[in-house]
Structure formats: C-alpha cells, structure tokens
N, CA, C and O atoms as a printed pandas DataFrame, in Angstrom:
     atom_number atom_name residue_name chain_id  residue_number  x_coord  y_coord  z_coord
0              1         N          UNK        A               1  122.978  195.855   54.547
1              2        CA          UNK        A               1  123.193  195.303   55.415
2              3         C          UNK        A               1  122.264  196.466   56.591
3              4         O          UNK        A               1  121.123  196.357   57.038
4              5         N          UNK        A               2  123.358  197.591   56.825
5              6        CA          UNK        A               2  122.685  198.484   57.721
6              7         C          UNK        A               2  121.537  199.090   57.267
7              8         O          UNK        A               2  120.815  199.628   58.106
8              9         N          UNK        A               3  121.242  199.107   56.171
9             10        CA          UNK        A               3  120.061  199.616   55.771
10            11         C          UNK        A               3  118.896  199.151   55.907
11            12         O          UNK        A               3  117.874  199.789   56.155
12            13         N          UNK        A               4  119.066  197.505   55.675
13            14        CA          UNK        A               4  117.978  196.626   55.874
14            15         C          UNK        A               4  117.744  196.860   57.508
15            16         O          UNK        A               4  116.546  196.952   57.778
16            17         N          UNK        A               5  118.471  196.955   58.440
17            18        CA          UNK        A               5  118.207  197.208   60.018
18            19         C          UNK        A               5  117.632  198.557   60.228
19            20         O          UNK        A               5  116.762  198.653   61.094
20            21         N          UNK        A               6  118.001  199.662   59.539
21            22        CA          UNK        A               6  117.103  200.877   60.054
22            23         C          UNK        A               6  115.267  200.956   59.401
23            24         O          UNK        A               6  114.350  201.655   59.831
24            25         N          UNK        A               7  115.260  200.034   58.341
25            26        CA          UNK        A               7  113.854  199.890   57.593
26            27         C          UNK        A               7  113.478  199.170   58.727
27            28         O          UNK        A               7  112.645  199.801   59.376
28            29         N          UNK        A               8  113.839  197.836   59.333
29            30        CA          UNK        A               8  113.127  196.832   60.139
30            31         C          UNK        A               8  113.014  197.776   61.190
31            32         O          UNK        A               8  111.898  198.286   61.288
32            33         N          UNK        A               9  113.996  198.195   62.117
33            34        CA          UNK        A               9  113.574  199.410   62.881
34            35         C          UNK        A               9  112.448  200.184   62.942
35            36         O          UNK        A               9  111.486  200.124   63.708
36            37         N          UNK        A              10  112.698  200.923   62.026
37            38        CA          UNK        A              10  111.397  201.834   62.167
38            39         C          UNK        A              10  110.278  200.904   61.822
39            40         O          UNK        A              10  109.262  201.125   62.480
40            41         N          UNK        A              11  110.180  199.718   60.784
41            42        CA          UNK        A              11  109.038  199.017   60.752
42            43         C          UNK        A              11  108.280  198.832   62.504
43            44         O          UNK        A              11  107.113  199.187   62.672
44            45         N          UNK        A              12  109.049  198.294   63.595
45            46        CA          UNK        A              12  108.919  197.903   64.666
46            47         C          UNK        A              12  108.345  199.231   65.533
47            48         O          UNK        A              12  107.298  199.190   66.179
48            49         N          UNK        A              13  109.158  200.341   65.439
49            50        CA          UNK        A              13  108.747  201.544   66.053
50            51         C          UNK        A              13  107.696  202.225   65.418
51            52         O          UNK        A              13  107.396  203.293   65.951
52            53         N          UNK        A              14  106.963  201.850   64.280
53            54        CA          UNK        A              14  105.770  202.384   64.094
54            55         C          UNK        A              14  104.469  202.020   64.994
55            56         O          UNK        A              14  103.430  202.646   65.202
56            57         N          UNK        A              15  104.870  200.945   65.379
57            58        CA          UNK        A              15  103.709  200.380   66.274
58            59         C          UNK        A              15  103.935  200.384   68.160
59            60         O          UNK        A              15  103.046  200.405   69.012
60            61         N          UNK        A              16  105.815  200.348   68.406
61            62        CA          UNK        A              16  106.161  199.978   69.492
62            63         C          UNK        A              16  106.990  201.586   69.587
63            64         O          UNK        A              16  107.301  202.337   68.662
64            65         N          UNK        A              17  107.230  201.783   71.390
65            66        CA          UNK        A              17  108.129  202.496   71.673
66            67         C          UNK        A              17  109.659  201.889   71.591
67            68         O          UNK        A              17  109.721  200.678   71.802
68            69         N          UNK        A              18  110.983  202.606   71.296
69            70        CA          UNK        A              18  112.263  201.956   71.431
70            71         C          UNK        A              18  112.453  201.224   72.934
71            72         O          UNK        A              18  112.200  201.660   74.057
72            73         N          UNK        A              19  112.939  200.084   72.546
73            74        CA          UNK        A              19  113.055  199.490   73.655
74            75         C          UNK        A              19  114.604  199.145   74.367
75            76         O          UNK        A              19  115.452  198.825   73.533
76            77         N          UNK        A              20  115.026  199.170   75.677
77            78        CA          UNK        A              20  115.833  199.429   76.262
78            79         C          UNK        A              20  116.291  197.835   76.490
79            80         O          UNK        A              20  115.257  197.263   76.835
80            81         N          UNK        A              21  117.333  196.915   76.451
81            82        CA          UNK        A              21  117.484  195.804   76.548
82            83         C          UNK        A              21  118.959  195.499   77.185
83            84         O          UNK        A              21  119.915  196.208   76.871
84            85         N          UNK        A              22  119.090  194.448   78.063
85            86        CA          UNK        A              22  120.449  194.219   78.166
86            87         C          UNK        A              22  120.982  193.279   77.428
87            88         O          UNK        A              22  120.466  192.395   76.744
88            89         N          UNK        A              23  122.766  193.743   77.776
89            90        CA          UNK        A              23  123.446  192.613   76.548
90            91         C          UNK        A              23  124.570  192.370   77.710
91            92         O          UNK        A              23  125.151  193.150   78.464
92            93         N          UNK        A              24  124.635  190.765   77.504
93            94        CA          UNK        A              24  125.693  190.171   78.409
94            95         C          UNK        A              24  126.864  189.728   77.565
95            96         O          UNK        A              24  126.533  189.236   76.486
96            97         N          UNK        A              25  127.798  189.773   77.743
97            98        CA          UNK        A              25  129.000  189.488   76.648
98            99         C          UNK        A              25  129.979  188.460   77.448
99           100         O          UNK        A              25  130.320  188.816   78.576
100          101         N          UNK        A              26  130.434  187.278   76.982
101          102        CA          UNK        A              26  130.800  186.175   77.789
102          103         C          UNK        A              26  132.299  185.950   76.750
103          104         O          UNK        A              26  132.112  185.822   75.540
104          105         N          UNK        A              27  133.399  185.921   77.166
105          106        CA          UNK        A              27  134.431  185.011   76.313
106          107         C          UNK        A              27  134.437  183.548   76.541
107          108         O          UNK        A              27  134.672  183.032   77.634
108          109         N          UNK        A              28  134.199  182.984   75.579
109          110        CA          UNK        A              28  134.654  181.622   75.529
110          111         C          UNK        A              28  135.428  181.141   74.293
111          112         O          UNK        A              28  135.037  181.049   73.130
112          113         N          UNK        A              29  136.677  180.844   74.859
113          114        CA          UNK        A              29  137.866  180.358   74.022
114          115         C          UNK        A              29  138.348  181.339   73.125
115          116         O          UNK        A              29  139.024  181.995   73.917
116          117         N          UNK        A              30  138.489  181.946   71.955
117          118        CA          UNK        A              30  138.622  182.822   71.308
118          119         C          UNK        A              30  137.317  183.652   70.864
119          120         O          UNK        A              30  137.371  184.831   70.515
120          121         N          UNK        A              31  136.448  183.089   70.906
121          122        CA          UNK        A              31  134.899  183.797   70.447
122          123         C          UNK        A              31  134.196  184.677   72.007
123          124         O          UNK        A              31  134.525  184.433   73.168
124          125         N          UNK        A              32  133.498  185.385   71.684
125          126        CA          UNK        A              32  132.823  186.638   72.463
126          127         C          UNK        A              32  131.294  186.009   72.208
127          128         O          UNK        A              32  130.874  186.139   71.058
128          129         N          UNK        A              33  130.652  185.518   72.916
129          130        CA          UNK        A              33  129.235  184.945   73.251
130          131         C          UNK        A              33  128.324  186.058   73.913
131          132         O          UNK        A              33  128.314  186.272   75.125
132          133         N          UNK        A              34  127.471  186.820   72.878
133          134        CA          UNK        A              34  126.551  187.922   73.238
134          135         C          UNK        A              34  125.137  186.942   73.703
135          136         O          UNK        A              34  124.751  185.864   73.251
136          137         N          UNK        A              35  124.553  187.850   74.833
137          138        CA          UNK        A              35  123.350  187.280   75.513
138          139         C          UNK        A              35  122.286  188.422   75.809
139          140         O          UNK        A              35  122.711  189.467   76.302
140          141         N          UNK        A              36  120.845  188.283   75.523
141          142        CA          UNK        A              36  119.946  189.045   75.783
142          143         C          UNK        A              36  119.035  188.288   76.721
143          144         O          UNK        A              36  118.465  187.326   76.207
144          145         N          UNK        A              37  118.758  188.560   78.138
145          146        CA          UNK        A              37  118.187  187.893   79.087
146          147         C          UNK        A              37  116.590  187.919   78.544
147          148         O          UNK        A              37  115.832  186.969   78.344
148          149         N          UNK        A              38  116.357  189.428   78.375
149          150        CA          UNK        A              38  114.802  189.650   78.264
150          151         C          UNK        A              38  114.119  189.031   76.984
151          152         O          UNK        A              38  112.892  188.990   76.892
152          153         N          UNK        A              39  114.919  188.573   76.043
153          154        CA          UNK        A              39  113.996  187.782   74.942
154          155         C          UNK        A              39  114.608  186.711   74.857
155          156         O          UNK        A              39  114.132  185.959   74.005
156          157         N          UNK        A              40  115.846  186.167   75.625
157          158        CA          UNK        A              40  116.405  184.676   75.507
158          159         C          UNK        A              40  116.995  184.699   73.953
159          160         O          UNK        A              40  116.741  183.702   73.278
160          161         N          UNK        A              41  117.756  185.755   73.344
161          162        CA          UNK        A              41  118.654  185.653   72.227
162          163         C          UNK        A              41  120.002  185.790   72.444
163          164         O          UNK        A              41  120.585  186.482   73.279
164          165         N          UNK        A              42  120.476  184.979   71.512
165          166        CA          UNK        A              42  122.077  184.864   71.968
166          167         C          UNK        A              42  122.817  184.859   70.596
167          168         O          UNK        A              42  122.252  184.217   69.711
168          169         N          UNK        A              43  123.875  185.412   70.311
169          170        CA          UNK        A              43  124.713  185.529   69.182
170          171         C          UNK        A              43  126.258  185.381   69.166
171          172         O          UNK        A              43  126.454  184.788   70.226
172          173         N          UNK        A              44  127.034  185.502   68.795
173          174        CA          UNK        A              44  128.624  185.338   68.976
174          175         C          UNK        A              44  129.450  186.606   67.876
175          176         O          UNK        A              44  128.949  187.357   67.040
176          177         N          UNK        A              45  130.680  186.455   68.256
177          178        CA          UNK        A              45  131.804  187.399   67.413
178          179         C          UNK        A              45  133.215  187.334   67.582
179          180         O          UNK        A              45  133.581  187.095   68.732
180          181         N          UNK        A              46  133.910  187.455   66.900
181          182        CA          UNK        A              46  135.004  187.509   67.248
182          183         C          UNK        A              46  135.856  188.523   67.954
183          184         O          UNK        A              46  137.017  188.332   68.317
184          185         N          UNK        A              47  135.299  189.399   68.079
185          186        CA          UNK        A              47  135.422  190.874   69.071
186          187         C          UNK        A              47  134.348  190.807   69.547
187          188         O          UNK        A              47  133.436  190.158   69.035
188          189         N          UNK        A              48  134.213  191.691   70.985
189          190        CA          UNK        A              48  133.084  192.610   71.657
190          191         C          UNK        A              48  132.119  193.290   70.488
191          192         O          UNK        A              48  130.993  192.884   70.201
192          193         N          UNK        A              49  132.741  194.308   69.933
193          194        CA          UNK        A              49  132.207  194.727   69.049
194          195         C          UNK        A              49  131.203  193.959   68.214
195          196         O          UNK        A              49  129.979  194.088   68.238
196          197         N          UNK        A              50  131.868  193.206   67.532
197          198        CA          UNK        A              50  130.939  191.908   66.639
198          199         C          UNK        A              50  129.880  190.868   67.448
199          200         O          UNK        A              50  129.000  190.344   66.765
200          201         N          UNK        A              51  129.934  190.620   68.610
201          202        CA          UNK        A              51  129.518  189.992   69.155
202          203         C          UNK        A              51  128.200  191.081   69.809
203          204         O          UNK        A              51  127.081  190.605   70.000
204          205         N          UNK        A              52  128.436  192.255   70.047
205          206        CA          UNK        A              52  127.217  192.878   70.358
206          207         C          UNK        A              52  126.221  193.549   68.835
207          208         O          UNK        A              52  125.025  193.834   68.789
208          209         N          UNK        A              53  127.157  193.621   67.860
209          210        CA          UNK        A              53  126.549  193.803   66.825
210          211         C          UNK        A              53  125.359  192.729   66.309
211          212         O          UNK        A              53  124.144  192.885   66.183
212          213         N          UNK        A              54  126.337  191.435   66.038
213          214        CA          UNK        A              54  125.522  190.217   65.722
214          215         C          UNK        A              54  124.465  190.083   66.814
215          216         O          UNK        A              54  123.371  189.673   66.425
216          217         N          UNK        A              55  124.580  190.319   67.941
217          218        CA          UNK        A              55  123.268  190.206   68.930
218          219         C          UNK        A              55  122.249  191.238   68.599
219          220         O          UNK        A              55  121.071  190.911   68.746
220          221         N          UNK        A              56  122.527  192.442   68.171
221          222        CA          UNK        A              56  121.406  193.562   67.940
222          223         C          UNK        A              56  120.835  192.848   66.638
223          224         O          UNK        A              56  119.615  192.689   66.656
224          225         N          UNK        A              57  121.464  192.421   65.588
225          226        CA          UNK        A              57  121.026  191.599   64.420
226          227         C          UNK        A              57  120.126  190.681   64.843
227          228         O          UNK        A              57  118.985  190.652   64.384
228          229         N          UNK        A              58  120.477  190.004   65.587
229          230        CA          UNK        A              58  119.675  188.663   66.416
230          231         C          UNK        A              58  118.126  189.002   66.791
231          232         O          UNK        A              58  117.033  188.513   66.505
232          233         N          UNK        A              59  118.594  190.086   67.576
233          234        CA          UNK        A              59  117.271  190.893   68.505
234          235         C          UNK        A              59  116.489  191.306   67.620
235          236         O          UNK        A              59  115.374  190.846   67.866
236          237         N          UNK        A              60  116.475  192.166   66.377
237          238        CA          UNK        A              60  116.038  192.687   65.674
238          239         C          UNK        A              60  115.489  192.089   64.864
239          240         O          UNK        A              60  114.422  192.569   64.483
240          241         N          UNK        A              61  116.037  190.563   64.131
241          242        CA          UNK        A              61  115.286  189.747   63.469
242          243         C          UNK        A              61  113.962  188.959   64.373
243          244         O          UNK        A              61  112.756  188.819   64.173
244          245         N          UNK        A              62  114.792  188.604   65.310
245          246        CA          UNK        A              62  113.504  188.122   66.617
246          247         C          UNK        A              62  112.347  189.027   66.990
247          248         O          UNK        A              62  111.450  188.640   67.739
248          249         N          UNK        A              63  112.373  189.950   66.583
249          250        CA          UNK        A              63  111.613  191.215   67.097
250          251         C          UNK        A              63  110.672  191.486   65.846
251          252         O          UNK        A              63  109.519  191.913   65.919
252          253         N          UNK        A              64  111.268  191.208   64.848
253          254        CA          UNK        A              64  110.762  191.420   63.514
254          255         C          UNK        A              64  109.936  190.398   63.254
255          256         O          UNK        A              64  108.793  190.682   62.896
256          257         N          UNK        A              65  110.363  188.868   63.386
257          258        CA          UNK        A              65  109.524  187.583   63.138
258          259         C          UNK        A              65  108.319  187.671   64.178
259          260         O          UNK        A              65  107.303  187.066   63.835
260          261         N          UNK        A              66  108.294  188.233   65.208
261          262        CA          UNK        A              66  107.232  188.369   66.420
262          263         C          UNK        A              66  106.041  189.001   65.834
263          264         O          UNK        A              66  104.858  188.668   65.768
264          265         N          UNK        A              67  106.899  190.290   65.320
265          266        CA          UNK        A              67  106.075  191.421   64.666
266          267         C          UNK        A              67  105.149  190.575   63.353
267          268         O          UNK        A              67  104.010  190.971   63.104
268          269         N          UNK        A              68  105.544  189.810   62.842
269          270        CA          UNK        A              68  104.986  189.438   61.105
270          271         C          UNK        A              68  104.145  188.394   62.005
271          272         O          UNK        A              68  103.032  188.334   61.481
272          273         N          UNK        A              69  104.191  187.570   63.097
273          274        CA          UNK        A              69  103.219  186.694   63.576
274          275         C          UNK        A              69  102.150  186.745   64.495
275          276         O          UNK        A              69  101.400  185.868   64.925
276          277         N          UNK        A              70  102.265  188.354   64.775
277          278        CA          UNK        A              70  101.461  188.856   66.072
278          279         C          UNK        A              70  101.311  188.482   67.010
279          280         O          UNK        A              70  100.236  188.273   67.572
280          281         N          UNK        A              71  103.076  188.201   67.646
281          282        CA          UNK        A              71  103.021  187.563   68.878
282          283         C          UNK        A              71  104.224  188.628   69.513
283          284         O          UNK        A              71  104.958  188.316   70.451
284          285         N          UNK        A              72  104.270  190.161   68.683
285          286        CA          UNK        A              72  105.091  190.694   69.646
286          287         C          UNK        A              72  104.790  191.229   71.278
287          288         O          UNK        A              72  105.611  191.217   72.195
288          289         N          UNK        A              73  103.749  191.568   71.323
289          290        CA          UNK        A              73  103.036  191.968   72.482
290          291         C          UNK        A              73  103.121  190.739   73.704
291          292         O          UNK        A              73  103.415  190.795   74.899
292          293         N          UNK        A              74  102.780  189.789   72.943
293          294        CA          UNK        A              74  103.134  188.530   74.091
294          295         C          UNK        A              74  104.739  188.194   74.849
295          296         O          UNK        A              74  105.060  187.743   75.949
296          297         N          UNK        A              75  105.555  188.691   73.578
297          298        CA          UNK        A              75  106.661  188.373   73.896
298          299         C          UNK        A              75  107.288  189.468   74.998
299          300         O          UNK        A              75  107.873  189.211   76.050
300          301         N          UNK        A              76  106.932  190.952   74.334
301          302        CA          UNK        A              76  107.231  191.780   75.268
302          303         C          UNK        A              76  106.947  191.920   76.980
303          304         O          UNK        A              76  107.732  192.162   77.897
304          305         N          UNK        A              77  105.128  191.596   76.972
305          306        CA          UNK        A              77  105.154  190.903   78.335
306          307         C          UNK        A              77  105.498  189.721   78.915
307          308         O          UNK        A              77  105.158  189.524   80.082
308          309         N          UNK        A              78  106.136  188.866   78.285
309          310        CA          UNK        A              78  106.438  187.641   78.871
310          311         C          UNK        A              78  108.085  188.333   79.280
311          312         O          UNK        A              78  108.727  187.786   80.176
312          313         N          UNK        A              79  108.507  189.220   78.744
313          314        CA          UNK        A              79  109.664  189.662   78.827
314          315         C          UNK        A              79  109.863  190.595   79.961
315          316         O          UNK        A              79  110.962  191.080   80.229
316          317         N          UNK        A              80  108.651  190.863   80.694
317          318        CA          UNK        A              80  108.638  192.028   81.742
318          319         C          UNK        A              80  108.124  193.324   81.314
319          320         O          UNK        A              80  107.864  194.078   82.252
320          321         N          UNK        A              81  107.945  193.705   80.335
321          322        CA          UNK        A              81  107.909  195.069   79.282
322          323         C          UNK        A              81  106.352  195.331   79.821
323          324         O          UNK        A              81  105.496  194.447   79.866
324          325         N          UNK        A              82  106.155  196.707   80.219
325          326        CA          UNK        A              82  104.947  197.258   80.636
326          327         C          UNK        A              82  104.208  198.032   79.550
327          328         O          UNK        A              82  104.702  199.081   79.137
328          329         N          UNK        A              83  102.842  197.494   78.973
329          330        CA          UNK        A              83  102.280  198.193   78.092
330          331         C          UNK        A              83  101.456  199.467   78.456
331          332         O          UNK        A              83  100.316  199.312   78.894
332          333         N          UNK        A              84  102.012  200.808   78.287
333          334        CA          UNK        A              84  101.283  201.881   78.781
334          335         C          UNK        A              84  100.920  202.855   77.424
335          336         O          UNK        A              84  101.779  203.483   76.804
336          337         N          UNK        A              85   99.534  202.845   77.113
337          338        CA          UNK        A              85   99.012  203.707   75.835
338          339         C          UNK        A              85   99.860  202.742   74.565
339          340         O          UNK        A              85   99.659  201.538   74.411
340          341         N          UNK        A              86  100.783  203.531   73.765
341          342        CA          UNK        A              86  101.311  203.140   72.509
342          343         C          UNK        A              86  102.425  202.881   72.922
343          344         O          UNK        A              86  103.192  202.694   71.978
344          345         N          UNK        A              87  103.072  202.737   74.255
345          346        CA          UNK        A              87  104.627  202.577   74.252
346          347         C          UNK        A              87  104.671  200.954   75.170
347          348         O          UNK        A              87  103.768  200.317   75.712
348          349         N          UNK        A              88  105.803  200.754   75.062
349          350        CA          UNK        A              88  106.521  199.921   76.094
350          351         C          UNK        A              88  107.211  200.547   77.052
351          352         O          UNK        A              88  107.971  201.438   76.675
352          353         N          UNK        A              89  107.132  200.274   78.375
353          354        CA          UNK        A              89  108.133  200.709   79.453
354          355         C          UNK        A              89  108.852  199.262   80.061
355          356         O          UNK        A              89  108.379  198.246   80.570
356          357         N          UNK        A              90  110.340  199.748   79.711
357          358        CA          UNK        A              90  111.298  198.951   80.137
358          359         C          UNK        A              90  111.391  198.111   81.653
359          360         O          UNK        A              90  111.066  198.981   82.461
360          361         N          UNK        A              91  111.540  197.453   82.053
361          362        CA          UNK        A              91  111.534  196.704   83.417
362          363         C          UNK        A              91  112.427  197.599   84.244
363          364         O          UNK        A              91  113.418  198.064   83.679
364          365         N          UNK        A              92  112.202  197.898   85.511
365          366        CA          UNK        A              92  113.395  198.697   86.038
366          367         C          UNK        A              92  114.293  197.773   86.624
367          368         O          UNK        A              92  113.825  196.880   87.331
368          369         N          UNK        A              93  115.715  197.869   86.404
369          370        CA          UNK        A              93  116.649  196.775   86.871
370          371         C          UNK        A              93  117.259  197.325   87.865
371          372         O          UNK        A              93  117.912  198.364   87.772
372          373         N          UNK        A              94  117.032  196.428   89.278
373          374        CA          UNK        A              94  117.135  197.075   90.294
374          375         C          UNK        A              94  119.105  196.459   90.655
375          376         O          UNK        A              94  120.148  196.912   91.126
376          377         N          UNK        A              95  118.806  195.752   90.313
377          378        CA          UNK        A              95  120.484  195.526   90.641
378          379         C          UNK        A              95  121.053  194.478   89.302
379          380         O          UNK        A              95  120.312  193.927   88.489
380          381         N          UNK        A              96  122.712  194.381   89.346
381          382        CA          UNK        A              96  123.145  193.200   88.574
382          383         C          UNK        A              96  124.360  193.028   89.437
383          384         O          UNK        A              96  125.228  193.894   89.545
384          385         N          UNK        A              97  124.380  191.841   90.058
385          386        CA          UNK        A              97  125.608  191.335   90.489
386          387         C          UNK        A              97  126.062  190.112   90.027
387          388         O          UNK        A              97  125.384  189.626   89.121
388          389         N          UNK        A              98  127.157  189.395   90.453
389          390        CA          UNK        A              98  127.554  188.324   90.040
390          391         C          UNK        A              98  128.144  187.789   91.303
391          392         O          UNK        A              98  128.899  188.456   92.009
392          393         N          UNK        A              99  127.654  186.153   91.654
393          394        CA          UNK        A              99  127.753  185.673   92.836
394          395         C          UNK        A              99  128.152  184.324   92.536
395          396         O          UNK        A              99  127.792  183.631   91.585
396          397         N          UNK        A             100  129.259  183.931   93.847
397          398        CA          UNK        A             100  130.149  182.538   93.951
398          399         C          UNK        A             100  129.200  181.689   94.603
399          400         O          UNK        A             100  128.522  182.156   95.519
400          401         N          UNK        A             101  129.062  180.428   94.220
401          402        CA          UNK        A             101  128.322  179.427   95.034
402          403         C          UNK        A             101  129.093  178.054   94.643
403          404         O          UNK        A             101  129.412  177.629   93.533
404          405         N          UNK        A             102  129.333  177.357   96.289
405          406        CA          UNK        A             102  130.099  176.508   96.276
406          407         C          UNK        A             102  129.597  175.096   95.845
407          408         O          UNK        A             102  128.448  174.771   96.147
408          409         N          UNK        A             103  130.402  174.243   95.156
409          410        CA          UNK        A             103  129.437  173.109   94.403
410          411         C          UNK        A             103  129.864  171.943   95.252
411          412         O          UNK        A             103  129.388  170.826   95.051
C-alpha cells in the first residue's frame, strides 16, 4: 500500500507542485472523522493517526482520479489554488477559528 502511494504521488507531482492541504479531525463516538475542506474529501479511522492516514489516501485517490479524467486543474482552481507557471500556489490561510452561535 505504501509503495502505491509513493508511485501515485510521484505521478501527480510530475506535472504539479506539492500541495499543502487542510486537515480537520473530529471525534464522533468511538471513531475519528477526518476532513479536507479544499477538496471536500473525508475519511475516518479508529485513531487520529489512522483517520489522518486514511484521509491522505482518500485525497490521493481523488487527485489521481482527477488527473486521469483531465479535471485536476479545474478541481484545484475551484479549491482556491492559483496556477503560476508549472506549479500551484496554496491559498493563504488568514485565520482558523471556532465560533458559537445561539439557535
């Protein structure tokens, strides 16, 4: 499994720069749910580490599929990445907060 990830990652990086992506991990009961807001990809695991690894695998699969279908540039543009030359620039994260609202 690890070897496939490396090969997939190399294939994507041949034409695109390394991407920096946001990872959010929530606890839901006995499971941990991991989520990437830029690509709107989610996964889960029994531990924080497993949830993070599974999300990385899910994002890798999503990007590989977008590469194969020729939609990777569109996906990255919609996620807020900026195409400069042969690489992609990660959108600037200005703040990350939690906010309470009364219902």
